[in-house]
KOLLO-15334 format. One record per atom (N, C-alpha, C, O): atom name; residue in three letters; residue number from 1; x, y, z. Coordinates in nm, 3 decimals, decimal comma. Layout:
N
@atomo: CA; residuo: ALA; num: NUM; X: X; Y: Y; Z: Z
...
//
This chain:
75
@atomo: N; residuo: UNK; num: 1; X: -2,321; Y: 0,182; Z: 2,943
@atomo: CA; residuo: UNK; num: 1; X: -2,351; Y: 0,159; Z: 2,798
@atomo: C; residuo: UNK; num: 1; X: -2,441; Y: 0,293; Z: 2,760
@atomo: O; residuo: UNK; num: 1; X: -2,426; Y: 0,351; Z: 2,652
@atomo: N; residuo: UNK; num: 2; X: -2,518; Y: 0,327; Z: 2,839
@atomo: CA; residuo: UNK; num: 2; X: -2,594; Y: 0,454; Z: 2,764
@atomo: C; residuo: UNK; num: 2; X: -2,519; Y: 0,586; Z: 2,793
@atomo: O; residuo: UNK; num: 2; X: -2,553; Y: 0,682; Z: 2,723
@atomo: N; residuo: UNK; num: 3; X: -2,428; Y: 0,606; Z: 2,880
@atomo: CA; residuo: UNK; num: 3; X: -2,382; Y: 0,715; Z: 2,887
@atomo: C; residuo: UNK; num: 3; X: -2,244; Y: 0,748; Z: 2,759
@atomo: O; residuo: UNK; num: 3; X: -2,199; Y: 0,858; Z: 2,726
@atomo: N; residuo: UNK; num: 4; X: -2,201; Y: 0,606; Z: 2,708
@atomo: CA; residuo: UNK; num: 4; X: -2,118; Y: 0,615; Z: 2,592
@atomo: C; residuo: UNK; num: 4; X: -2,219; Y: 0,624; Z: 2,491
@atomo: O; residuo: UNK; num: 4; X: -2,185; Y: 0,726; Z: 2,433
@atomo: N; residuo: UNK; num: 5; X: -2,315; Y: 0,584; Z: 2,437
@atomo: CA; residuo: UNK; num: 5; X: -2,442; Y: 0,614; Z: 2,348
@atomo: C; residuo: UNK; num: 5; X: -2,444; Y: 0,747; Z: 2,347
@atomo: O; residuo: UNK; num: 5; X: -2,423; Y: 0,811; Z: 2,244
@atomo: N; residuo: UNK; num: 6; X: -2,471; Y: 0,805; Z: 2,467
@atomo: CA; residuo: UNK; num: 6; X: -2,518; Y: 0,944; Z: 2,457
@atomo: C; residuo: UNK; num: 6; X: -2,410; Y: 1,035; Z: 2,400
@atomo: O; residuo: UNK; num: 6; X: -2,432; Y: 1,107; Z: 2,302
@atomo: N; residuo: UNK; num: 7; X: -2,272; Y: 1,029; Z: 2,472
@atomo: CA; residuo: UNK; num: 7; X: -2,153; Y: 1,099; Z: 2,433
@atomo: C; residuo: UNK; num: 7; X: -2,129; Y: 1,072; Z: 2,277
@atomo: O; residuo: UNK; num: 7; X: -2,094; Y: 1,166; Z: 2,206
@atomo: N; residuo: UNK; num: 8; X: -2,145; Y: 0,964; Z: 2,233
@atomo: CA; residuo: UNK; num: 8; X: -2,138; Y: 0,931; Z: 2,079
@atomo: C; residuo: UNK; num: 8; X: -2,243; Y: 0,998; Z: 2,001
@atomo: O; residuo: UNK; num: 8; X: -2,206; Y: 1,065; Z: 1,905
@atomo: N; residuo: UNK; num: 9; X: -2,374; Y: 0,990; Z: 2,029
@atomo: CA; residuo: UNK; num: 9; X: -2,451; Y: 1,095; Z: 1,960
@atomo: C; residuo: UNK; num: 9; X: -2,418; Y: 1,219; Z: 1,953
@atomo: O; residuo: UNK; num: 9; X: -2,408; Y: 1,273; Z: 1,844
@atomo: N; residuo: UNK; num: 10; X: -2,398; Y: 1,277; Z: 2,055
@atomo: CA; residuo: UNK; num: 10; X: -2,349; Y: 1,433; Z: 2,109
@atomo: C; residuo: UNK; num: 10; X: -2,235; Y: 1,457; Z: 2,009
@atomo: O; residuo: UNK; num: 10; X: -2,245; Y: 1,555; Z: 1,935
@atomo: N; residuo: UNK; num: 11; X: -2,128; Y: 1,379; Z: 2,001
@atomo: CA; residuo: UNK; num: 11; X: -2,001; Y: 1,410; Z: 1,928
@atomo: C; residuo: UNK; num: 11; X: -2,070; Y: 1,392; Z: 1,764
@atomo: O; residuo: UNK; num: 11; X: -2,044; Y: 1,482; Z: 1,685
@atomo: N; residuo: UNK; num: 12; X: -2,131; Y: 1,311; Z: 1,731
@atomo: CA; residuo: UNK; num: 12; X: -2,202; Y: 1,300; Z: 1,581
@atomo: C; residuo: UNK; num: 12; X: -2,287; Y: 1,430; Z: 1,562
@atomo: O; residuo: UNK; num: 12; X: -2,249; Y: 1,509; Z: 1,475
@atomo: N; residuo: UNK; num: 13; X: -2,387; Y: 1,457; Z: 1,630
@atomo: CA; residuo: UNK; num: 13; X: -2,495; Y: 1,564; Z: 1,583
@atomo: C; residuo: UNK; num: 13; X: -2,399; Y: 1,701; Z: 1,622
@atomo: O; residuo: UNK; num: 13; X: -2,363; Y: 1,777; Z: 1,532
@atomo: N; residuo: UNK; num: 14; X: -2,371; Y: 1,719; Z: 1,731
@atomo: CA; residuo: UNK; num: 14; X: -2,318; Y: 1,863; Z: 1,779
@atomo: C; residuo: UNK; num: 14; X: -2,182; Y: 1,896; Z: 1,739
@atomo: O; residuo: UNK; num: 14; X: -2,172; Y: 1,998; Z: 1,671
@atomo: N; residuo: UNK; num: 15; X: -2,085; Y: 1,839; Z: 1,762
@atomo: CA; residuo: UNK; num: 15; X: -1,925; Y: 1,801; Z: 1,720
@atomo: C; residuo: UNK; num: 15; X: -1,888; Y: 1,796; Z: 1,585
@atomo: O; residuo: UNK; num: 15; X: -1,781; Y: 1,820; Z: 1,529
@atomo: N; residuo: UNK; num: 16; X: -2,016; Y: 1,754; Z: 1,536
@atomo: CA; residuo: UNK; num: 16; X: -1,980; Y: 1,697; Z: 1,377
@atomo: C; residuo: UNK; num: 16; X: -1,862; Y: 1,610; Z: 1,370
@atomo: O; residuo: UNK; num: 16; X: -1,769; Y: 1,640; Z: 1,296
@atomo: N; residuo: UNK; num: 17; X: -1,859; Y: 1,491; Z: 1,452
@atomo: CA; residuo: UNK; num: 17; X: -1,756; Y: 1,403; Z: 1,439
@atomo: C; residuo: UNK; num: 17; X: -1,807; Y: 1,279; Z: 1,432
@atomo: O; residuo: UNK; num: 17; X: -1,896; Y: 1,249; Z: 1,512
@atomo: N; residuo: UNK; num: 18; X: -1,764; Y: 1,188; Z: 1,340
@atomo: CA; residuo: UNK; num: 18; X: -1,792; Y: 1,062; Z: 1,302
@atomo: C; residuo: UNK; num: 18; X: -1,778; Y: 0,979; Z: 1,409
@atomo: O; residuo: UNK; num: 18; X: -1,691; Y: 1,027; Z: 1,482
@atomo: N; residuo: UNK; num: 19; X: -1,829; Y: 0,861; Z: 1,460
@atomo: CA; residuo: UNK; num: 19; X: -1,807; Y: 0,773; Z: 1,579
@atomo: C; residuo: UNK; num: 19; X: -1,826; Y: 0,627; Z: 1,534
@atomo: O; residuo: UNK; num: 19; X: -1,921; Y: 0,601; Z: 1,460
@atomo: N; residuo: UNK; num: 20; X: -1,751; Y: 0,542; Z: 1,568
@atomo: CA; residuo: UNK; num: 20; X: -1,759; Y: 0,412; Z: 1,550
@atomo: C; residuo: UNK; num: 20; X: -1,778; Y: 0,336; Z: 1,672
@atomo: O; residuo: UNK; num: 20; X: -1,699; Y: 0,350; Z: 1,766
@atomo: N; residuo: UNK; num: 21; X: -1,903; Y: 0,232; Z: 1,679
@atomo: CA; residuo: UNK; num: 21; X: -1,936; Y: 0,179; Z: 1,846
@atomo: C; residuo: UNK; num: 21; X: -1,955; Y: 0,019; Z: 1,795
@atomo: O; residuo: UNK; num: 21; X: -2,007; Y: -0,008; Z: 1,687
@atomo: N; residuo: UNK; num: 22; X: -1,908; Y: -0,079; Z: 1,884
@atomo: CA; residuo: UNK; num: 22; X: -1,945; Y: -0,197; Z: 1,869
@atomo: C; residuo: UNK; num: 22; X: -2,038; Y: -0,204; Z: 1,968
@atomo: O; residuo: UNK; num: 22; X: -2,014; Y: -0,152; Z: 2,077
@atomo: N; residuo: UNK; num: 23; X: -2,159; Y: -0,272; Z: 1,943
@atomo: CA; residuo: UNK; num: 23; X: -2,263; Y: -0,297; Z: 2,057
@atomo: C; residuo: UNK; num: 23; X: -2,239; Y: -0,402; Z: 2,142
@atomo: O; residuo: UNK; num: 23; X: -2,266; Y: -0,401; Z: 2,263
@atomo: N; residuo: UNK; num: 24; X: -2,186; Y: -0,497; Z: 2,079
@atomo: CA; residuo: UNK; num: 24; X: -2,168; Y: -0,633; Z: 2,137
@atomo: C; residuo: UNK; num: 24; X: -2,019; Y: -0,685; Z: 2,120
@atomo: O; residuo: UNK; num: 24; X: -1,957; Y: -0,634; Z: 2,026
@atomo: N; residuo: UNK; num: 25; X: -1,957; Y: -0,774; Z: 2,194
@atomo: CA; residuo: UNK; num: 25; X: -1,825; Y: -0,816; Z: 2,177
@atomo: C; residuo: UNK; num: 25; X: -1,824; Y: -0,943; Z: 2,150
@atomo: O; residuo: UNK; num: 25; X: -1,931; Y: -1,002; Z: 2,164
@atomo: N; residuo: UNK; num: 26; X: -1,719; Y: -1,013; Z: 2,111
@atomo: CA; residuo: UNK; num: 26; X: -1,727; Y: -1,146; Z: 2,065
@atomo: C; residuo: UNK; num: 26; X: -1,783; Y: -1,180; Z: 1,931
@atomo: O; residuo: UNK; num: 26; X: -1,753; Y: -1,098; Z: 1,843
@atomo: N; residuo: UNK; num: 27; X: -1,852; Y: -1,274; Z: 1,895
@atomo: CA; residuo: UNK; num: 27; X: -1,912; Y: -1,314; Z: 1,782
@atomo: C; residuo: UNK; num: 27; X: -2,005; Y: -1,256; Z: 1,733
@atomo: O; residuo: UNK; num: 27; X: -2,019; Y: -1,239; Z: 1,612
@atomo: N; residuo: UNK; num: 28; X: -2,102; Y: -1,208; Z: 1,848
@atomo: CA; residuo: UNK; num: 28; X: -2,208; Y: -1,163; Z: 1,802
@atomo: C; residuo: UNK; num: 28; X: -2,189; Y: -1,017; Z: 1,806
@atomo: O; residuo: UNK; num: 28; X: -2,292; Y: -0,962; Z: 1,846
@atomo: N; residuo: UNK; num: 29; X: -2,097; Y: -0,940; Z: 1,781
@atomo: CA; residuo: UNK; num: 29; X: -2,055; Y: -0,815; Z: 1,794
@atomo: C; residuo: UNK; num: 29; X: -2,125; Y: -0,746; Z: 1,655
@atomo: O; residuo: UNK; num: 29; X: -2,119; Y: -0,798; Z: 1,544
@atomo: N; residuo: UNK; num: 30; X: -2,193; Y: -0,613; Z: 1,687
@atomo: CA; residuo: UNK; num: 30; X: -2,255; Y: -0,535; Z: 1,585
@atomo: C; residuo: UNK; num: 30; X: -2,173; Y: -0,413; Z: 1,586
@atomo: O; residuo: UNK; num: 30; X: -2,137; Y: -0,360; Z: 1,692
@atomo: N; residuo: UNK; num: 31; X: -2,144; Y: -0,369; Z: 1,474
@atomo: CA; residuo: UNK; num: 31; X: -2,100; Y: -0,233; Z: 1,479
@atomo: C; residuo: UNK; num: 31; X: -2,177; Y: -0,116; Z: 1,396
@atomo: O; residuo: UNK; num: 31; X: -2,219; Y: -0,132; Z: 1,281
@atomo: N; residuo: UNK; num: 32; X: -2,189; Y: 0,012; Z: 1,477
@atomo: CA; residuo: UNK; num: 32; X: -2,273; Y: 0,109; Z: 1,428
@atomo: C; residuo: UNK; num: 32; X: -2,178; Y: 0,215; Z: 1,390
@atomo: O; residuo: UNK; num: 32; X: -2,080; Y: 0,219; Z: 1,464
@atomo: N; residuo: UNK; num: 33; X: -2,179; Y: 0,298; Z: 1,299
@atomo: CA; residuo: UNK; num: 33; X: -2,139; Y: 0,412; Z: 1,253
@atomo: C; residuo: UNK; num: 33; X: -2,241; Y: 0,542; Z: 1,291
@atomo: O; residuo: UNK; num: 33; X: -2,356; Y: 0,550; Z: 1,248
@atomo: N; residuo: UNK; num: 34; X: -2,182; Y: 0,639; Z: 1,376
@atomo: CA; residuo: UNK; num: 34; X: -2,263; Y: 0,748; Z: 1,391
@atomo: C; residuo: UNK; num: 34; X: -2,204; Y: 0,856; Z: 1,328
@atomo: O; residuo: UNK; num: 34; X: -2,093; Y: 0,901; Z: 1,356
@atomo: N; residuo: UNK; num: 35; X: -2,300; Y: 0,908; Z: 1,220
@atomo: CA; residuo: UNK; num: 35; X: -2,232; Y: 1,002; Z: 1,139
@atomo: C; residuo: UNK; num: 35; X: -2,354; Y: 1,125; Z: 1,155
@atomo: O; residuo: UNK; num: 35; X: -2,472; Y: 1,108; Z: 1,186
@atomo: N; residuo: UNK; num: 36; X: -2,264; Y: 1,283; Z: 1,114
@atomo: CA; residuo: UNK; num: 36; X: -2,359; Y: 1,371; Z: 1,132
@atomo: C; residuo: UNK; num: 36; X: -2,407; Y: 1,407; Z: 0,989
@atomo: O; residuo: UNK; num: 36; X: -2,356; Y: 1,383; Z: 0,880
@atomo: N; residuo: UNK; num: 37; X: -2,512; Y: 1,466; Z: 1,020
@atomo: CA; residuo: UNK; num: 37; X: -2,623; Y: 1,509; Z: 0,899
@atomo: C; residuo: UNK; num: 37; X: -2,649; Y: 1,627; Z: 0,903
@atomo: O; residuo: UNK; num: 37; X: -2,648; Y: 1,672; Z: 1,018
@atomo: N; residuo: UNK; num: 38; X: -2,683; Y: 1,729; Z: 0,793
@atomo: CA; residuo: UNK; num: 38; X: -2,763; Y: 1,831; Z: 0,783
@atomo: C; residuo: UNK; num: 38; X: -2,875; Y: 1,821; Z: 0,718
@atomo: O; residuo: UNK; num: 38; X: -2,906; Y: 1,775; Z: 0,608
@atomo: N; residuo: UNK; num: 39; X: -2,932; Y: 1,875; Z: 0,807
@atomo: CA; residuo: UNK; num: 39; X: -3,122; Y: 1,868; Z: 0,734
@atomo: C; residuo: UNK; num: 39; X: -3,151; Y: 1,993; Z: 0,729
@atomo: O; residuo: UNK; num: 39; X: -3,133; Y: 2,062; Z: 0,829
@atomo: N; residuo: UNK; num: 40; X: -3,202; Y: 2,047; Z: 0,610
@atomo: CA; residuo: UNK; num: 40; X: -3,224; Y: 2,155; Z: 0,583
@atomo: C; residuo: UNK; num: 40; X: -3,333; Y: 2,194; Z: 0,636
@atomo: O; residuo: UNK; num: 40; X: -3,421; Y: 2,109; Z: 0,647
@atomo: N; residuo: UNK; num: 41; X: -3,357; Y: 2,316; Z: 0,680
@atomo: CA; residuo: UNK; num: 41; X: -3,464; Y: 2,360; Z: 0,783
@atomo: C; residuo: UNK; num: 41; X: -3,480; Y: 2,328; Z: 0,920
@atomo: O; residuo: UNK; num: 41; X: -3,582; Y: 2,357; Z: 0,982
@atomo: N; residuo: UNK; num: 42; X: -3,391; Y: 2,274; Z: 0,965
@atomo: CA; residuo: UNK; num: 42; X: -3,397; Y: 2,200; Z: 1,083
@atomo: C; residuo: UNK; num: 42; X: -3,311; Y: 2,314; Z: 1,184
@atomo: O; residuo: UNK; num: 42; X: -3,217; Y: 2,384; Z: 1,144
@atomo: N; residuo: UNK; num: 43; X: -3,361; Y: 2,314; Z: 1,306
@atomo: CA; residuo: UNK; num: 43; X: -3,279; Y: 2,432; Z: 1,382
@atomo: C; residuo: UNK; num: 43; X: -3,182; Y: 2,333; Z: 1,474
@atomo: O; residuo: UNK; num: 43; X: -3,085; Y: 2,389; Z: 1,526
@atomo: N; residuo: UNK; num: 44; X: -3,197; Y: 2,207; Z: 1,495
@atomo: CA; residuo: UNK; num: 44; X: -3,161; Y: 2,127; Z: 1,593
@atomo: C; residuo: UNK; num: 44; X: -3,040; Y: 2,051; Z: 1,508
@atomo: O; residuo: UNK; num: 44; X: -3,057; Y: 2,029; Z: 1,388
@atomo: N; residuo: UNK; num: 45; X: -2,944; Y: 2,020; Z: 1,559
@atomo: CA; residuo: UNK; num: 45; X: -2,819; Y: 1,937; Z: 1,500
@atomo: C; residuo: UNK; num: 45; X: -2,856; Y: 1,771; Z: 1,493
@atomo: O; residuo: UNK; num: 45; X: -2,906; Y: 1,724; Z: 1,595
@atomo: N; residuo: UNK; num: 46; X: -2,837; Y: 1,691; Z: 1,390
@atomo: CA; residuo: UNK; num: 46; X: -2,891; Y: 1,562; Z: 1,377
@atomo: C; residuo: UNK; num: 46; X: -2,774; Y: 1,475; Z: 1,361
@atomo: O; residuo: UNK; num: 46; X: -2,663; Y: 1,525; Z: 1,341
@atomo: N; residuo: UNK; num: 47; X: -2,793; Y: 1,340; Z: 1,369
@atomo: CA; residuo: UNK; num: 47; X: -2,734; Y: 1,211; Z: 1,326
@atomo: C; residuo: UNK; num: 47; X: -2,769; Y: 1,124; Z: 1,273
@atomo: O; residuo: UNK; num: 47; X: -2,882; Y: 1,089; Z: 1,308
@atomo: N; residuo: UNK; num: 48; X: -2,706; Y: 1,044; Z: 1,170
@atomo: CA; residuo: UNK; num: 48; X: -2,757; Y: 0,907; Z: 1,154
@atomo: C; residuo: UNK; num: 48; X: -2,703; Y: 0,763; Z: 1,215
@atomo: O; residuo: UNK; num: 48; X: -2,587; Y: 0,742; Z: 1,249
@atomo: N; residuo: UNK; num: 49; X: -2,764; Y: 0,710; Z: 1,219
@atomo: CA; residuo: UNK; num: 49; X: -2,702; Y: 0,556; Z: 1,296
@atomo: C; residuo: UNK; num: 49; X: -2,685; Y: 0,451; Z: 1,153
@atomo: O; residuo: UNK; num: 49; X: -2,780; Y: 0,420; Z: 1,081
@atomo: N; residuo: UNK; num: 50; X: -2,593; Y: 0,423; Z: 1,140
@atomo: CA; residuo: UNK; num: 50; X: -2,561; Y: 0,277; Z: 0,996
@atomo: C; residuo: UNK; num: 50; X: -2,516; Y: 0,199; Z: 1,087
@atomo: O; residuo: UNK; num: 50; X: -2,420; Y: 0,219; Z: 1,162
@atomo: N; residuo: UNK; num: 51; X: -2,604; Y: 0,086; Z: 1,078
@atomo: CA; residuo: UNK; num: 51; X: -2,539; Y: -0,065; Z: 1,139
@atomo: C; residuo: UNK; num: 51; X: -2,507; Y: -0,125; Z: 1,048
@atomo: O; residuo: UNK; num: 51; X: -2,575; Y: -0,140; Z: 0,947
@atomo: N; residuo: UNK; num: 52; X: -2,363; Y: -0,184; Z: 1,071
@atomo: CA; residuo: UNK; num: 52; X: -2,289; Y: -0,288; Z: 0,990
@atomo: C; residuo: UNK; num: 52; X: -2,343; Y: -0,437; Z: 0,969
@atomo: O; residuo: UNK; num: 52; X: -2,442; Y: -0,468; Z: 1,035
@atomo: N; residuo: UNK; num: 53; X: -2,300; Y: -0,511; Z: 0,902
@atomo: CA; residuo: UNK; num: 53; X: -2,360; Y: -0,646; Z: 0,881
@atomo: C; residuo: UNK; num: 53; X: -2,278; Y: -0,730; Z: 0,977
@atomo: O; residuo: UNK; num: 53; X: -2,168; Y: -0,680; Z: 1,003
@atomo: N; residuo: UNK; num: 54; X: -2,306; Y: -0,849; Z: 1,037
@atomo: CA; residuo: UNK; num: 54; X: -2,230; Y: -0,950; Z: 1,113
@atomo: C; residuo: UNK; num: 54; X: -2,135; Y: -1,032; Z: 1,005
@atomo: O; residuo: UNK; num: 54; X: -2,018; Y: -1,060; Z: 1,033
@atomo: N; residuo: UNK; num: 55; X: -2,176; Y: -1,057; Z: 0,919
@atomo: CA; residuo: UNK; num: 55; X: -2,125; Y: -1,107; Z: 0,805
@atomo: C; residuo: UNK; num: 55; X: -2,096; Y: -1,008; Z: 0,671
@atomo: O; residuo: UNK; num: 55; X: -2,177; Y: -0,919; Z: 0,643
@atomo: N; residuo: UNK; num: 56; X: -2,005; Y: -1,026; Z: 0,612
@atomo: CA; residuo: UNK; num: 56; X: -1,981; Y: -0,946; Z: 0,497
@atomo: C; residuo: UNK; num: 56; X: -2,068; Y: -1,029; Z: 0,380
@atomo: O; residuo: UNK; num: 56; X: -2,157; Y: -0,971; Z: 0,318
@atomo: N; residuo: UNK; num: 57; X: -2,045; Y: -1,130; Z: 0,362
@atomo: CA; residuo: UNK; num: 57; X: -2,093; Y: -1,222; Z: 0,262
@atomo: C; residuo: UNK; num: 57; X: -2,068; Y: -1,375; Z: 0,263
@atomo: O; residuo: UNK; num: 57; X: -1,975; Y: -1,434; Z: 0,317
@atomo: N; residuo: UNK; num: 58; X: -2,176; Y: -1,428; Z: 0,187
@atomo: CA; residuo: UNK; num: 58; X: -2,169; Y: -1,587; Z: 0,175
@atomo: C; residuo: UNK; num: 58; X: -2,057; Y: -1,635; Z: 0,121
@atomo: O; residuo: UNK; num: 58; X: -1,990; Y: -1,575; Z: 0,037
@atomo: N; residuo: UNK; num: 59; X: -2,033; Y: -1,737; Z: 0,163
@atomo: CA; residuo: UNK; num: 59; X: -1,912; Y: -1,821; Z: 0,087
@atomo: C; residuo: UNK; num: 59; X: -1,917; Y: -1,804; Z: -0,063
@atomo: O; residuo: UNK; num: 59; X: -1,821; Y: -1,758; Z: -0,125
@atomo: N; residuo: UNK; num: 60; X: -2,061; Y: -1,852; Z: -0,136
@atomo: CA; residuo: UNK; num: 60; X: -2,091; Y: -1,860; Z: -0,268
@atomo: C; residuo: UNK; num: 60; X: -2,056; Y: -1,710; Z: -0,304
@atomo: O; residuo: UNK; num: 60; X: -1,989; Y: -1,690; Z: -0,406
@atomo: N; residuo: UNK; num: 61; X: -2,100; Y: -1,598; Z: -0,222
@atomo: CA; residuo: UNK; num: 61; X: -2,128; Y: -1,455; Z: -0,288
@atomo: C; residuo: UNK; num: 61; X: -1,979; Y: -1,450; Z: -0,309
@atomo: O; residuo: UNK; num: 61; X: -1,945; Y: -1,424; Z: -0,424
@atomo: N; residuo: UNK; num: 62; X: -1,868; Y: -1,472; Z: -0,206
@atomo: CA; residuo: UNK; num: 62; X: -1,732; Y: -1,468; Z: -0,233
@atomo: C; residuo: UNK; num: 62; X: -1,661; Y: -1,528; Z: -0,367
@atomo: O; residuo: UNK; num: 62; X: -1,575; Y: -1,478; Z: -0,439
@atomo: N; residuo: UNK; num: 63; X: -1,719; Y: -1,633; Z: -0,373
@atomo: CA; residuo: UNK; num: 63; X: -1,669; Y: -1,715; Z: -0,505
@atomo: C; residuo: UNK; num: 63; X: -1,687; Y: -1,639; Z: -0,631
@atomo: O; residuo: UNK; num: 63; X: -1,604; Y: -1,626; Z: -0,720
@atomo: N; residuo: UNK; num: 64; X: -1,815; Y: -1,588; Z: -0,625
@atomo: CA; residuo: UNK; num: 64; X: -1,872; Y: -1,493; Z: -0,759
@atomo: C; residuo: UNK; num: 64; X: -1,797; Y: -1,385; Z: -0,758
@atomo: O; residuo: UNK; num: 64; X: -1,744; Y: -1,351; Z: -0,863
@atomo: N; residuo: UNK; num: 65; X: -1,780; Y: -1,325; Z: -0,667
@atomo: CA; residuo: UNK; num: 65; X: -1,730; Y: -1,205; Z: -0,672
@atomo: C; residuo: UNK; num: 65; X: -1,576; Y: -1,222; Z: -0,720
@atomo: O; residuo: UNK; num: 65; X: -1,527; Y: -1,161; Z: -0,815
@atomo: N; residuo: UNK; num: 66; X: -1,514; Y: -1,309; Z: -0,643
@atomo: CA; residuo: UNK; num: 66; X: -1,349; Y: -1,315; Z: -0,688
@atomo: C; residuo: UNK; num: 66; X: -1,370; Y: -1,354; Z: -0,848
@atomo: O; residuo: UNK; num: 66; X: -1,298; Y: -1,294; Z: -0,928
@atomo: N; residuo: UNK; num: 67; X: -1,451; Y: -1,436; Z: -0,892
@atomo: CA; residuo: UNK; num: 67; X: -1,446; Y: -1,485; Z: -1,018
@atomo: C; residuo: UNK; num: 67; X: -1,465; Y: -1,417; Z: -1,160
@atomo: O; residuo: UNK; num: 67; X: -1,425; Y: -1,442; Z: -1,274
@atomo: N; residuo: UNK; num: 68; X: -1,558; Y: -1,303; Z: -1,090
@atomo: CA; residuo: UNK; num: 68; X: -1,594; Y: -1,178; Z: -1,153
@atomo: C; residuo: UNK; num: 68; X: -1,481; Y: -1,107; Z: -1,197
@atomo: O; residuo: UNK; num: 68; X: -1,472; Y: -1,056; Z: -1,309
@atomo: N; residuo: UNK; num: 69; X: -1,398; Y: -1,105; Z: -1,113
@atomo: CA; residuo: UNK; num: 69; X: -1,262; Y: -1,032; Z: -1,101
@atomo: C; residuo: UNK; num: 69; X: -1,156; Y: -1,106; Z: -1,173
@atomo: O; residuo: UNK; num: 69; X: -1,052; Y: -1,047; Z: -1,198
@atomo: N; residuo: UNK; num: 70; X: -1,168; Y: -1,203; Z: -1,203
@atomo: CA; residuo: UNK; num: 70; X: -1,074; Y: -1,296; Z: -1,265
@atomo: C; residuo: UNK; num: 70; X: -0,969; Y: -1,358; Z: -1,151
@atomo: O; residuo: UNK; num: 70; X: -0,855; Y: -1,377; Z: -1,194
@atomo: N; residuo: UNK; num: 71; X: -0,995; Y: -1,396; Z: -0,997
@atomo: CA; residuo: UNK; num: 71; X: -0,918; Y: -1,399; Z: -0,952
@atomo: C; residuo: UNK; num: 71; X: -0,947; Y: -1,575; Z: -0,928
@atomo: O; residuo: UNK; num: 71; X: -1,060; Y: -1,624; Z: -0,940
@atomo: N; residuo: UNK; num: 72; X: -0,830; Y: -1,652; Z: -0,895
@atomo: CA; residuo: UNK; num: 72; X: -0,853; Y: -1,796; Z: -0,852
@atomo: C; residuo: UNK; num: 72; X: -0,889; Y: -1,822; Z: -0,715
@atomo: O; residuo: UNK; num: 72; X: -0,907; Y: -1,732; Z: -0,633
@atomo: N; residuo: UNK; num: 73; X: -0,900; Y: -1,927; Z: -0,696
@atomo: CA; residuo: UNK; num: 73; X: -0,945; Y: -1,980; Z: -0,547
@atomo: C; residuo: UNK; num: 73; X: -0,847; Y: -1,965; Z: -0,467
@atomo: O; residuo: UNK; num: 73; X: -0,876; Y: -1,950; Z: -0,349
@atomo: N; residuo: UNK; num: 74; X: -0,733; Y: -1,964; Z: -0,498
@atomo: CA; residuo: UNK; num: 74; X: -0,608; Y: -1,965; Z: -0,391
@atomo: C; residuo: UNK; num: 74; X: -0,577; Y: -1,810; Z: -0,384
@atomo: O; residuo: UNK; num: 74; X: -0,512; Y: -1,766; Z: -0,290
@atomo: N; residuo: UNK; num: 75; X: -0,623; Y: -1,730; Z: -0,485
@atomo: CA; residuo: UNK; num: 75; X: -0,591; Y: -1,578; Z: -0,443
@atomo: C; residuo: UNK; num: 75; X: -0,696; Y: -1,528; Z: -0,330
@atomo: O; residuo: UNK; num: 75; X: -0,688; Y: -1,414; Z: -0,285
//
């Protein structure tokens, strides 16, 4: 896993390519996006790691969002 992580970081920072990785499989899967960033004044390439959420939102939050957009429970 360390080789995969190192390669993905190198691709993001040096090759300026966005990478998407899954850190674990199954129910506990955690997704990480590695994005190239430009740091003004820095001599070395850089990347940022953005971690995804395991759950998008709660059932109540989904109900509130759908009702605010005029959707019914069937939609």
